[in-house]
KEFITOR-91270 format. One line per 2 residues: number of its first residue (from 1); their letters; for each residue x, y, z of N, C-alpha, C. Coordinates in nm, 2 decimals. Layout:
BEGIN
NUM> a> X Y Z X Y Z X Y Z ~ ...
END
This chain:
BEGIN
1> mi> 0.01 -0.70 2.78 -0.08 -0.59 2.69 0.08 -0.54 2.58 ~ 0.04 -0.54 2.45 0.08 -0.47 2.36 0.03 -0.29 2.33
3> py> 0.11 -0.23 2.34 0.06 -0.11 2.30 0.06 -0.05 2.15 ~ -0.03 0.00 2.12 -0.04 0.00 1.97 -0.09 0.14 1.97
5> er> -0.12 0.26 1.83 -0.11 0.36 1.81 -0.17 0.30 1.66 ~ -0.33 0.42 1.64 -0.37 0.39 1.51 -0.36 0.54 1.43
7> yh> -0.34 0.48 1.33 -0.35 0.61 1.22 -0.42 0.56 1.08 ~ -0.41 0.67 1.01 -0.47 0.64 0.87 -0.41 0.75 0.79
9> gt> -0.41 0.70 0.68 -0.40 0.79 0.57 -0.50 0.80 0.45 ~ -0.56 0.89 0.47 -0.66 0.88 0.33 -0.77 0.76 0.36
11> gn> -0.82 0.70 0.48 -0.86 0.59 0.53 -0.79 0.44 0.53 ~ -0.69 0.45 0.45 -0.60 0.33 0.50 -0.62 0.34 0.64
13> df> -0.63 0.26 0.75 -0.59 0.25 0.85 -0.49 0.15 0.90 ~ -0.43 0.14 1.00 -0.29 0.07 1.02 -0.28 0.10 1.18
15> ai> -0.24 0.04 1.24 -0.22 0.00 1.42 -0.05 -0.02 1.41 ~ 0.01 0.04 1.49 0.14 0.09 1.44 0.22 0.07 1.56
17> vd> 0.28 -0.08 1.63 0.36 -0.12 1.69 0.49 -0.09 1.75 ~ 0.52 -0.05 1.84 0.69 -0.04 1.84 0.73 -0.16 1.83
19> as> 0.85 -0.22 1.73 0.91 -0.38 1.71 1.02 -0.37 1.89 ~ 1.03 -0.33 1.94 1.06 -0.29 2.09 0.96 -0.39 2.14
21> ny> 0.82 -0.40 2.15 0.78 -0.52 2.24 0.78 -0.63 2.14 ~ 0.80 -0.73 2.22 0.79 -0.88 2.19 0.68 -0.92 2.14
23> vp> 0.62 -0.93 2.01 0.50 -1.02 2.00 0.58 -1.15 1.97 ~ 0.47 -1.26 2.00 0.59 -1.38 1.94 0.52 -1.44 1.85
25> dr> 0.37 -1.40 1.81 0.36 -1.45 1.66 0.29 -1.31 1.58 ~ 0.35 -1.26 1.53 0.29 -1.10 1.45 0.20 -1.14 1.34
27> ga> 0.21 -1.28 1.28 0.11 -1.30 1.17 -0.04 -1.32 1.27 ~ -0.02 -1.39 1.42 -0.17 -1.46 1.44 -0.22 -1.30 1.52
29> fa> -0.14 -1.22 1.53 -0.12 -1.08 1.62 -0.23 -1.00 1.55 ~ -0.12 -0.99 1.43 -0.21 -0.87 1.35 -0.38 -0.93 1.27
31> er> -0.39 -1.08 1.25 -0.51 -1.12 1.22 -0.62 -1.06 1.35 ~ -0.62 -1.07 1.47 -0.66 -1.06 1.58 -0.70 -0.91 1.55
33> lc> -0.62 -0.84 1.58 -0.59 -0.69 1.57 -0.67 -0.61 1.44 ~ -0.68 -0.68 1.34 -0.73 -0.61 1.20 -0.89 -0.69 1.26
35> ad> -0.90 -0.78 1.30 -1.05 -0.83 1.28 -1.13 -0.74 1.44 ~ -1.02 -0.76 1.55 -1.10 -0.65 1.58 -1.11 -0.52 1.62
37> lg> -1.04 -0.44 1.50 -1.05 -0.31 1.49 -1.12 -0.27 1.36 ~ -1.09 -0.36 1.31 -1.16 -0.34 1.16 -1.07 -0.27 1.09
39> id> -0.91 -0.28 1.05 -0.80 -0.17 1.05 -0.75 -0.32 0.89 ~ -0.67 -0.19 0.83 -0.62 -0.29 0.70 -0.44 -0.36 0.72
41> gv> -0.41 -0.35 0.84 -0.27 -0.37 0.86 -0.20 -0.33 1.01 ~ -0.12 -0.40 1.05 -0.02 -0.38 1.14 0.10 -0.33 1.12
43> lf> 0.17 -0.20 1.14 0.29 -0.21 1.06 0.40 -0.20 1.21 ~ 0.51 -0.27 1.26 0.60 -0.32 1.37 0.67 -0.21 1.30
45> la> 0.72 -0.11 1.38 0.89 -0.04 1.30 0.97 -0.04 1.46 ~ 1.10 -0.07 1.41 1.20 -0.05 1.46 1.29 0.05 1.43
47> le> 1.27 0.15 1.51 1.40 0.26 1.52 1.53 0.20 1.53 ~ 1.61 0.25 1.47 1.74 0.26 1.46 1.82 0.37 1.53
49> dg> 1.93 0.36 1.57 2.02 0.43 1.64 2.12 0.45 1.48 ~ 2.12 0.61 1.55 2.31 0.70 1.52 2.30 0.72 1.33
51> yt> 2.11 0.71 1.30 2.12 0.74 1.18 2.07 0.95 1.18 ~ 2.14 1.01 1.07 2.02 1.13 1.03 2.02 1.12 0.86
53> pp> 1.87 1.15 0.82 1.75 1.19 0.94 1.71 1.04 0.98 ~ 1.64 1.00 1.12 1.59 0.91 1.13 1.56 0.79 1.05
55> ra> 1.60 0.65 1.10 1.56 0.56 1.05 1.52 0.48 1.12 ~ 1.42 0.40 1.03 1.31 0.31 1.12 1.31 0.17 1.01
57> vm> 1.29 0.05 1.04 1.27 -0.08 0.97 1.11 -0.07 0.96 ~ 1.03 -0.08 0.87 0.90 -0.11 0.85 0.89 -0.21 0.82
59> tl> 0.77 -0.32 0.88 0.74 -0.43 0.85 0.52 -0.43 0.87 ~ 0.53 -0.48 0.75 0.35 -0.45 0.73 0.28 -0.62 0.76
61> rq> 0.22 -0.64 0.84 0.17 -0.74 0.90 0.05 -0.74 0.84 ~ -0.09 -0.79 0.79 -0.23 -0.75 0.67 -0.31 -0.82 0.75
63> pd> -0.41 -0.82 0.73 -0.55 -0.89 0.81 -0.53 -1.01 0.82 ~ -0.50 -1.13 0.67 -0.47 -1.22 0.67 -0.36 -1.31 0.71
65> gs> -0.26 -1.21 0.80 -0.10 -1.26 0.88 0.01 -1.28 0.77 ~ -0.02 -1.23 0.66 0.12 -1.24 0.58 0.18 -1.07 0.57
67> ta> 0.29 -1.09 0.48 0.34 -0.97 0.45 0.34 -0.89 0.35 ~ 0.33 -0.77 0.34 0.36 -0.71 0.21 0.50 -0.63 0.21
69> dm> 0.56 -0.63 0.08 0.68 -0.56 0.07 0.68 -0.41 0.10 ~ 0.56 -0.36 0.02 0.60 -0.19 0.03 0.42 -0.24 0.05
71> cg> 0.40 -0.05 0.13 0.29 -0.01 0.15 0.26 0.15 0.15 ~ 0.22 0.23 0.06 0.24 0.37 0.02 0.16 0.44 0.15
73> ng> 0.04 0.41 0.23 -0.05 0.48 0.31 0.01 0.42 0.43 ~ 0.05 0.32 0.44 0.13 0.23 0.59 0.29 0.34 0.58
75> ar> 0.37 0.32 0.44 0.48 0.38 0.50 0.44 0.54 0.51 ~ 0.33 0.60 0.48 0.32 0.72 0.52 0.28 0.74 0.67
77> ca> 0.20 0.67 0.69 0.16 0.61 0.90 0.30 0.65 0.94 ~ 0.36 0.48 0.90 0.49 0.47 0.94 0.57 0.60 0.98
79> ar> 0.62 0.73 0.88 0.67 0.83 0.87 0.66 0.92 0.98 ~ 0.53 0.95 0.99 0.46 0.98 1.09 0.52 0.93 1.26
81> wv> 0.47 0.87 1.21 0.53 0.83 1.39 0.70 0.81 1.40 ~ 0.73 0.78 1.31 0.87 0.83 1.31 0.95 0.97 1.40
83> ae> 0.87 1.04 1.27 0.84 1.21 1.29 0.84 1.23 1.48 ~ 0.75 1.19 1.53 0.65 1.24 1.68 0.77 1.15 1.75
85> qt> 0.80 1.08 1.69 0.93 1.00 1.79 1.03 1.08 1.81 ~ 1.10 1.10 1.71 1.18 1.19 1.70 1.20 1.35 1.66
87> gs> 1.09 1.42 1.63 1.10 1.54 1.57 1.12 1.57 1.45 ~ 1.22 1.48 1.38 1.19 1.52 1.22 1.17 1.54 1.17
89> ds> 1.13 1.62 1.01 1.08 1.65 0.94 1.07 1.56 0.82 ~ 1.21 1.47 0.85 1.23 1.42 0.69 1.27 1.26 0.80
91> vm> 1.26 1.14 0.73 1.29 1.00 0.81 1.34 0.95 0.70 ~ 1.39 0.81 0.70 1.40 0.71 0.64 1.35 0.56 0.69
93> ld> 1.28 0.48 0.60 1.20 0.38 0.60 1.27 0.26 0.51 ~ 1.34 0.14 0.56 1.34 -0.01 0.53 1.23 -0.06 0.49
95> tq> 1.21 -0.12 0.39 1.10 -0.20 0.39 1.14 -0.24 0.30 ~ 1.04 -0.39 0.29 1.13 -0.51 0.23 1.10 -0.49 0.06
97> ag> 1.10 -0.38 0.03 1.09 -0.29 -0.11 1.20 -0.24 -0.13 ~ 1.29 -0.20 -0.07 1.37 -0.12 -0.05 1.38 0.00 0.06
99> tr> 1.47 0.12 0.06 1.48 0.25 0.17 1.40 0.32 0.10 ~ 1.29 0.41 0.18 1.23 0.50 0.11 1.27 0.63 0.19
101> ra> 1.26 0.71 0.13 1.26 0.86 0.22 1.12 0.92 0.22 ~ 1.11 0.99 0.35 0.98 1.03 0.32 0.98 1.18 0.43
103> dl> 0.92 1.27 0.36 0.88 1.43 0.41 0.79 1.48 0.48 ~ 0.72 1.50 0.56 0.66 1.62 0.62 0.61 1.69 0.59
105> dg> 0.52 1.76 0.64 0.44 1.93 0.59 0.34 1.90 0.64 ~ 0.34 1.94 0.80 0.19 1.93 0.82 0.15 1.82 0.84
107> ae> 0.05 1.79 0.78 -0.06 1.69 0.82 0.02 1.59 0.64 ~ 0.08 1.67 0.55 0.11 1.56 0.47 0.25 1.50 0.44
109> vt> 0.23 1.38 0.41 0.35 1.31 0.41 0.35 1.29 0.31 ~ 0.50 1.31 0.23 0.57 1.26 0.11 0.69 1.12 0.09
111> ve> 0.63 1.04 0.02 0.70 0.90 0.03 0.74 0.85 -0.10 ~ 0.89 0.82 -0.12 0.93 0.76 -0.20 0.88 0.65 -0.22
113> mg> 0.84 0.57 -0.35 0.74 0.50 -0.43 0.89 0.43 -0.48 ~ 0.98 0.44 -0.58 1.04 0.34 -0.67 0.97 0.38 -0.73
115> ep> 1.09 0.28 -0.83 1.06 0.33 -1.01 0.94 0.20 -1.03 ~ 0.79 0.20 -1.08 0.71 0.18 -1.13 0.75 0.07 -1.25
117> sf> 0.74 -0.09 -1.22 0.81 -0.17 -1.34 0.72 -0.27 -1.38 ~ 0.68 -0.28 -1.54 0.61 -0.33 -1.61 0.65 -0.47 -1.67
119> dp> 0.78 -0.48 -1.58 0.84 -0.63 -1.63 0.83 -0.73 -1.59 ~ 0.73 -0.80 -1.69 0.67 -0.91 -1.61 0.76 -1.00 -1.49
121> re> 0.89 -1.02 -1.47 0.96 -1.10 -1.41 1.00 -1.02 -1.24 ~ 0.96 -0.86 -1.29 0.93 -0.82 -1.20 0.77 -0.82 -1.10
123> vp> 0.68 -0.81 -1.21 0.59 -0.79 -1.14 0.54 -0.88 -1.04 ~ 0.54 -0.97 -1.00 0.56 -1.10 -1.13 0.46 -1.17 -1.23
125> af> 0.49 -1.16 -1.33 0.34 -1.23 -1.41 0.45 -1.35 -1.52 ~ 0.32 -1.45 -1.50 0.38 -1.57 -1.60 0.36 -1.54 -1.78
127> rd> 0.44 -1.40 -1.78 0.48 -1.36 -1.95 0.59 -1.32 -1.97 ~ 0.60 -1.30 -2.11 0.77 -1.27 -2.23 0.75 -1.14 -2.21
129> ep> 0.61 -1.10 -2.24 0.63 -0.90 -2.25 0.55 -0.88 -2.13 ~ 0.57 -0.74 -2.13 0.46 -0.67 -2.04 0.32 -0.69 -2.09
131> me> 0.23 -0.77 -1.97 0.09 -0.77 -1.95 0.05 -0.60 -2.00 ~ 0.01 -0.60 -2.12 -0.05 -0.44 -2.13 -0.22 -0.47 -2.17
133> re> -0.33 -0.39 -2.11 -0.44 -0.39 -2.16 -0.48 -0.57 -2.18 ~ -0.41 -0.66 -2.13 -0.48 -0.80 -2.16 -0.60 -0.82 -2.14
135> el> -0.72 -0.89 -2.17 -0.83 -0.98 -2.13 -0.80 -1.08 -2.01 ~ -0.86 -1.06 -1.94 -0.81 -1.15 -1.82 -0.99 -1.12 -1.72
137> ag> -1.06 -1.23 -1.73 -1.21 -1.22 -1.66 -1.27 -1.14 -1.63 ~ -1.27 -1.13 -1.84 -1.37 -0.99 -1.83 -1.32 -0.87 -1.86
139> ye> -1.20 -0.82 -1.82 -1.15 -0.73 -1.82 -1.05 -0.69 -1.89 ~ -0.96 -0.59 -1.91 -0.89 -0.55 -2.00 -0.76 -0.51 -1.86
141> vt> -0.67 -0.57 -1.82 -0.61 -0.59 -1.72 -0.42 -0.50 -1.76 ~ -0.37 -0.40 -1.74 -0.24 -0.38 -1.71 -0.14 -0.40 -1.60
143> av> -0.06 -0.47 -1.60 0.03 -0.51 -1.46 0.11 -0.46 -1.43 ~ 0.19 -0.42 -1.28 0.27 -0.33 -1.27 0.28 -0.37 -1.15
145> nt> 0.44 -0.35 -1.12 0.46 -0.36 -0.96 0.52 -0.22 -0.90 ~ 0.46 -0.20 -0.79 0.49 -0.04 -0.72 0.51 -0.06 -0.64
147> gv> 0.59 -0.15 -0.58 0.68 -0.23 -0.44 0.53 -0.31 -0.46 ~ 0.45 -0.38 -0.48 0.37 -0.47 -0.49 0.30 -0.49 -0.62
149> ph> 0.25 -0.64 -0.65 0.18 -0.65 -0.76 0.06 -0.59 -0.77 ~ 0.04 -0.50 -0.93 -0.12 -0.48 -0.91 -0.13 -0.51 -1.07
151> av> -0.29 -0.52 -1.09 -0.35 -0.57 -1.21 -0.41 -0.44 -1.23 ~ -0.41 -0.37 -1.33 -0.51 -0.20 -1.33 -0.52 -0.25 -1.41
153> vf> -0.72 -0.18 -1.38 -0.79 -0.19 -1.50 -0.86 -0.02 -1.51 ~ -0.88 0.02 -1.65 -0.98 0.13 -1.66 -1.09 0.12 -1.75
155> vd> -1.17 0.18 -1.65 -1.31 0.19 -1.69 -1.42 0.30 -1.74 ~ -1.51 0.30 -1.71 -1.58 0.46 -1.77 -1.62 0.53 -1.64
157> dv> -1.66 0.42 -1.54 -1.71 0.48 -1.43 -1.68 0.36 -1.35 ~ -1.56 0.36 -1.21 -1.53 0.31 -1.13 -1.68 0.29 -1.02
159> dd> -1.77 0.36 -1.00 -1.91 0.33 -0.89 -1.97 0.21 -1.04 ~ -1.96 0.15 -1.14 -2.00 0.07 -1.17 -1.95 -0.09 -1.18
161> vd> -1.84 -0.07 -1.11 -1.76 -0.15 -1.11 -1.85 -0.24 -0.95 ~ -1.85 -0.41 -0.99 -1.88 -0.46 -0.89 -1.74 -0.54 -0.82
163> ve> -1.67 -0.41 -0.74 -1.49 -0.46 -0.70 -1.52 -0.62 -0.61 ~ -1.61 -0.66 -0.51 -1.57 -0.75 -0.42 -1.62 -0.87 -0.56
165> ad> -1.73 -0.86 -0.58 -1.76 -0.97 -0.70 -1.69 -1.00 -0.80 ~ -1.61 -0.87 -0.90 -1.55 -0.89 -1.03 -1.40 -0.94 -0.99
167> ap> -1.34 -0.84 -0.86 -1.19 -0.90 -0.85 -1.11 -0.97 -0.80 ~ -1.18 -1.06 -0.74 -1.11 -1.21 -0.67 -1.03 -1.28 -0.83
169> av> -1.15 -1.26 -0.92 -1.07 -1.39 -1.03 -0.97 -1.33 -1.09 ~ -0.94 -1.16 -1.11 -0.79 -1.14 -1.16 -0.70 -1.12 -1.02
171> rh> -0.74 -1.14 -0.92 -0.65 -1.12 -0.80 -0.62 -1.27 -0.79 ~ -0.63 -1.39 -0.79 -0.64 -1.52 -0.78 -0.60 -1.55 -0.94
173> he> -0.57 -1.52 -1.03 -0.54 -1.56 -1.17 -0.45 -1.63 -1.17 ~ -0.42 -1.73 -1.25 -0.27 -1.82 -1.30 -0.18 -1.75 -1.35
175> af> -0.23 -1.64 -1.40 -0.09 -1.52 -1.44 -0.02 -1.46 -1.39 ~ -0.11 -1.46 -1.24 -0.01 -1.39 -1.14 0.06 -1.51 -1.02
177> pe> 0.19 -1.53 -1.05 0.20 -1.64 -0.94 0.21 -1.61 -0.76 ~ 0.20 -1.48 -0.73 0.23 -1.47 -0.64 0.10 -1.38 -0.58
179> ga> -0.01 -1.37 -0.67 -0.15 -1.30 -0.71 -0.07 -1.18 -0.73 ~ -0.23 -1.09 -0.72 -0.22 -0.93 -0.74 -0.35 -0.87 -0.68
181> nv> -0.28 -0.71 -0.63 -0.40 -0.67 -0.58 -0.48 -0.63 -0.72 ~ -0.61 -0.58 -0.72 -0.67 -0.56 -0.83 -0.71 -0.36 -0.83
183> tf> -0.69 -0.29 -0.93 -0.70 -0.18 -0.90 -0.77 -0.11 -1.02 ~ -0.92 -0.08 -1.00 -1.01 -0.04 -1.08 -0.98 0.14 -1.08
185> as> -1.00 0.17 -1.22 -0.99 0.32 -1.23 -1.05 0.37 -1.35 ~ -1.09 0.51 -1.31 -1.18 0.57 -1.41 -1.14 0.75 -1.41
187> pd> -1.13 0.77 -1.55 -1.11 0.98 -1.57 -1.20 1.02 -1.48 ~ -1.13 1.14 -1.41 -1.20 1.25 -1.30 -1.16 1.37 -1.35
189> ge> -1.15 1.40 -1.47 -1.05 1.50 -1.50 -0.96 1.55 -1.55 ~ -0.87 1.64 -1.62 -0.77 1.65 -1.64 -0.66 1.55 -1.51
191> da> -0.59 1.49 -1.62 -0.45 1.45 -1.51 -0.51 1.39 -1.35 ~ -0.63 1.38 -1.39 -0.67 1.34 -1.24 -0.74 1.19 -1.30
193> fr> -0.77 1.09 -1.16 -0.88 0.94 -1.21 -0.92 0.94 -1.03 ~ -1.04 0.86 -1.05 -1.09 0.79 -0.95 -1.01 0.69 -0.90
195> qr> -1.03 0.58 -0.82 -0.97 0.45 -0.83 -1.06 0.40 -0.69 ~ -1.03 0.28 -0.69 -1.10 0.17 -0.61 -1.02 0.02 -0.60
197> tf> -0.97 -0.02 -0.53 -0.83 -0.14 -0.52 -0.93 -0.21 -0.41 ~ -0.89 -0.37 -0.46 -0.90 -0.50 -0.43 -0.78 -0.56 -0.37
199> er> -0.73 -0.49 -0.22 -0.61 -0.57 -0.18 -0.60 -0.71 -0.14 ~ -0.46 -0.76 -0.24 -0.45 -0.89 -0.18 -0.41 -0.87 -0.04
201> gv> -0.46 -0.96 0.05 -0.40 -0.98 0.18 -0.49 -0.95 0.28 ~ -0.59 -0.80 0.25 -0.72 -0.79 0.30 -0.82 -0.86 0.27
203> eg> -0.82 -0.86 0.13 -0.88 -0.96 0.08 -1.05 -0.92 0.04 ~ -0.99 -0.77 0.04 -1.18 -0.72 0.01 -1.11 -0.56 -0.03
205> et> -1.20 -0.53 -0.08 -1.20 -0.39 -0.08 -1.18 -0.23 0.02 ~ -1.04 -0.19 0.00 -1.01 -0.10 0.09 -1.03 0.05 0.05
207> ds> -1.07 0.17 0.19 -1.07 0.29 0.14 -0.98 0.39 0.02 ~ -0.87 0.26 0.05 -0.77 0.35 -0.01 -0.62 0.34 0.01
209> cg> -0.55 0.28 -0.17 -0.41 0.22 -0.18 -0.29 0.29 -0.22 ~ -0.18 0.31 -0.16 -0.12 0.41 -0.20 -0.02 0.34 -0.32
211> tg> 0.02 0.22 -0.29 0.06 0.15 -0.41 -0.02 0.12 -0.51 ~ -0.17 0.11 -0.50 -0.23 0.14 -0.60 -0.29 0.28 -0.71
213> av> -0.30 0.35 -0.63 -0.27 0.49 -0.67 -0.12 0.52 -0.73 ~ 0.02 0.51 -0.67 0.09 0.53 -0.77 0.11 0.40 -0.91
215> av> 0.00 0.27 -0.92 -0.02 0.19 -1.03 -0.11 0.28 -1.12 ~ -0.20 0.35 -1.07 -0.30 0.41 -1.14 -0.19 0.50 -1.26
217> aa> -0.14 0.60 -1.19 -0.05 0.69 -1.25 0.01 0.60 -1.36 ~ 0.09 0.55 -1.29 0.19 0.48 -1.37 0.14 0.45 -1.55
219> va> 0.06 0.34 -1.48 0.02 0.29 -1.61 -0.12 0.44 -1.74 ~ -0.18 0.50 -1.65 -0.23 0.62 -1.74 -0.12 0.73 -1.87
221> rr> -0.02 0.68 -1.73 0.12 0.78 -1.83 0.15 0.69 -1.97 ~ 0.15 0.60 -1.92 0.22 0.46 -2.02 0.09 0.50 -2.14
223> eg> -0.01 0.49 -2.09 -0.14 0.50 -2.21 -0.13 0.65 -2.27 ~ -0.08 0.76 -2.24 -0.07 0.87 -2.25 -0.25 0.92 -2.24
225> rc> -0.24 0.90 -2.10 -0.38 0.95 -2.08 -0.33 1.04 -1.94 ~ -0.19 1.12 -1.92 -0.18 1.21 -1.83 -0.06 1.21 -1.84
227> gd> -0.05 1.35 -1.77 0.16 1.35 -1.77 0.19 1.33 -1.63 ~ 0.28 1.40 -1.57 0.40 1.32 -1.48 0.34 1.34 -1.37
229> rv> 0.28 1.44 -1.30 0.16 1.47 -1.16 0.03 1.45 -1.22 ~ -0.01 1.35 -1.13 -0.12 1.35 -1.13 -0.26 1.26 -1.01
231> av> -0.34 1.36 -1.00 -0.45 1.32 -0.91 -0.51 1.22 -0.90 ~ -0.49 1.13 -0.81 -0.59 1.03 -0.78 -0.64 0.94 -0.70
233> rp> -0.80 0.95 -0.70 -0.88 0.99 -0.55 -0.98 0.87 -0.52 ~ -0.94 0.78 -0.41 -0.99 0.67 -0.38 -1.13 0.71 -0.30
235> pg> -1.20 0.60 -0.22 -1.31 0.69 -0.15 -1.29 0.76 0.00 ~ -1.12 0.67 0.01 -1.07 0.76 0.14 -1.06 0.94 0.07
237> ge> -1.01 0.98 -0.01 -0.94 1.11 -0.01 -0.88 1.10 -0.12 ~ -0.76 1.20 -0.13 -0.71 1.25 -0.28 -0.59 1.22 -0.21
239> lt> -0.45 1.14 -0.31 -0.35 1.17 -0.33 -0.32 1.23 -0.42 ~ -0.19 1.22 -0.42 -0.07 1.27 -0.54 0.06 1.25 -0.59
241> vd> 0.06 1.14 -0.72 0.14 1.11 -0.77 0.26 1.18 -0.86 ~ 0.35 1.20 -0.88 0.44 1.26 -0.91 0.59 1.15 -1.00
243> ls> 0.57 1.13 -1.13 0.62 1.07 -1.19 0.75 1.15 -1.26 ~ 0.78 1.22 -1.23 0.86 1.35 -1.27 1.01 1.30 -1.20
245> gt> 1.03 1.21 -1.13 1.18 1.21 -1.12 1.21 1.08 -1.14 ~ 1.31 1.01 -1.10 1.38 0.90 -1.14 1.32 0.79 -1.00
247> ta> 1.26 0.83 -0.92 1.16 0.74 -0.82 1.01 0.84 -0.83 ~ 0.89 0.73 -0.83 0.78 0.77 -0.81 0.75 0.84 -0.64
249> tl> 0.68 0.96 -0.61 0.62 0.94 -0.53 0.50 0.97 -0.50 ~ 0.46 0.94 -0.36 0.31 0.97 -0.31 0.28 1.06 -0.20
251> rg> 0.23 1.16 -0.23 0.21 1.25 -0.15 0.00 1.22 -0.05 ~ 0.00 1.31 0.07 -0.13 1.29 0.08 -0.14 1.28 0.26
253> pt> -0.24 1.33 0.29 -0.28 1.36 0.43 -0.26 1.21 0.53 ~ -0.23 1.22 0.65 -0.22 1.13 0.75 -0.28 1.21 0.88
255> eh> -0.30 1.10 1.00 -0.39 1.11 1.10 -0.34 1.07 1.20 ~ -0.28 1.07 1.33 -0.30 0.99 1.42 -0.42 0.98 1.50
257> el> -0.48 0.87 1.52 -0.64 0.86 1.59 -0.68 0.86 1.70 ~ -0.62 0.76 1.80 -0.59 0.71 1.86 -0.48 0.58 1.91
259> dg> -0.48 0.59 2.03 -0.37 0.49 2.12 -0.45 0.36 2.15 ~ -0.38 0.26 2.21 -0.46 0.15 2.26 -0.38 0.01 2.34
261> ea> -0.46 -0.09 2.38 -0.33 -0.22 2.36 -0.44 -0.31 2.35 ~ -0.32 -0.42 2.34 -0.38 -0.55 2.27 -0.33 -0.64 2.35
263> ea> -0.43 -0.79 2.33 -0.30 -0.89 2.42 -0.22 -0.95 2.27 ~ -0.14 -1.01 2.34 -0.02 -1.10 2.23 -0.11 -1.22 2.21
265> vs> -0.06 -1.24 2.11 -0.16 -1.38 2.08 0.01 -1.50 2.08 ~ -0.05 -1.63 2.14 0.07 -1.69 2.14 0.13 -1.77 2.03
267> ar> 0.24 -1.81 2.00 0.32 -1.89 1.87 0.22 -1.97 1.86 ~ 0.15 -1.99 1.71 0.13 -2.10 1.66 0.23 -2.20 1.64
269> hl> 0.12 -2.28 1.65 0.24 -2.43 1.63 0.21 -2.51 1.50 ~ 0.27 -2.56 1.39 0.24 -2.64 1.28 0.23 -2.76 1.30
271> da> 0.13 -2.84 1.24 0.11 -2.98 1.27 0.30 -3.05 1.21 ~ 0.35 -3.14 1.23 0.45 -3.19 1.16 0.43 -3.31 1.09
END
C-alpha cells in the first residue's frame, strides 16, 4: 500500500505521495487515485538532503496520467507538506518549469511562479506574434504561459459561460501544439476578477487553478485592466497575484485534509 496525504488550495485537491515510496507506474496510479478520490492530481515529492531552506523535487501527475510542468496551487500544497516535514517556513521546489521558492504564513502560502510569457514560442502557439484577443472558437483569446499554456478569455460574467461545452474547442485548437488550459475571467471590482478554468489533463473545470489565476492577472495588466497586485476569485476561494517583481507570485490558503493509503498499480506494458 502507498500512503498519501490529501491537501487542497482553494478547492484544488491533491494527494501527496512521498517519492521514497516506490510506485511502478505513476501515471496509472494517479489515474486510479484521482478517479477514486475525485481529486485534481497526485504530487510526488522527493526531499533533497543538505539544503537550506529545505528543497524538494515536485512531479505532478494529472487525472489522465500525464505530467504538468507547473501547478500553482499544487506547488502551494507541496510547500506546506515540505514545511510540515522539516519545520521550515520557507522551502524551495524543483519543478519542470524551474525552481520556485515558497514562503508560509499560517495557512497562507506564497509561491514564486516565474515570469509570464506571451512569446508564441514559449506558450507554445503556432503564431509569429503574440496571440492577443484573437478569435478562436467564438471567443477572443489571449495566449500566455505561466508555467503551463493558458488561453485566457475575458467575458462580462463568467457565470454565463458553459465551460464544459465551450472550452474543449479552444483547449484542443490547432493553434496550440501542446493544447492549452482555458481560463475565463470577468471583472469583480477594482483590480479583481472572477475566474473559471478548464484544465488540460483534468479535462474539465476545477474549483481553482493557480497558473490560471496568474494568467488572468498577467493578461489583465497587459490590457490595462488592473495594476500589479490582483485578486483572482475562482469558485474555490480567493488568490492574490503580485506582478510587481521580476517574478510573479501567487498567494492563498492551503489545508491538510486527511491521510490514506492506496494500492500500487502494476506497470502498464505497451504493445510492441
